[in-house]
N, C-alpha and C positions, 0 to 999 in steps of 0.2 A: 291688126288687131287693138292692142293696148298701147302699145308704145310707135305705131308706126312703120315697124320692120317690113311689113311686107308692102306697103306701100314703096318707101326707100328702096327694097330689093328690086320690085316691080320698076322703078324707076333705072336704076342701072342697067338691069339686063336688056330692058326694052318691050319686056313682057306685060301682061293684063296681070293686074293686082288680084283677081279673082283668081288667077291660074296658081299665084303664089299661094294663095290661101287653102285652095284645094290640095296644092303639094305639102302643107305642112300638115292640113288633116289628116291625110293619109299617112304621112310619117308618123302623127301620133296615133291612129288606130292600128295601123299594120306593123311599123316598126318600131313604136314605141321612143323615137328619137327626137321627134318633131320640137318638144320643149326645149330638149337641149340644144337643138340648132337654134330654134327661136332666139334663146338667152343668149348665143353665141353671137348669132349677129346683132343682137341687141348691142353687146359689148362692143362689135366691129364697128356697129354705127355710130355709137358714144364716142368712139377715137378715132374715127376719120374726121371730126367736124375741124 
């Protein structure tokens, strides 16, 4: 999305980026945790460099 977390996570897991984005969308709409997960993964991405 904005910070490249979906692309980074897709690369690490070997999944398609579109599947990761759909997962975040479902997380936001159904569970309400997608935004929090995105921010946590952004921090992990930044710290792993």
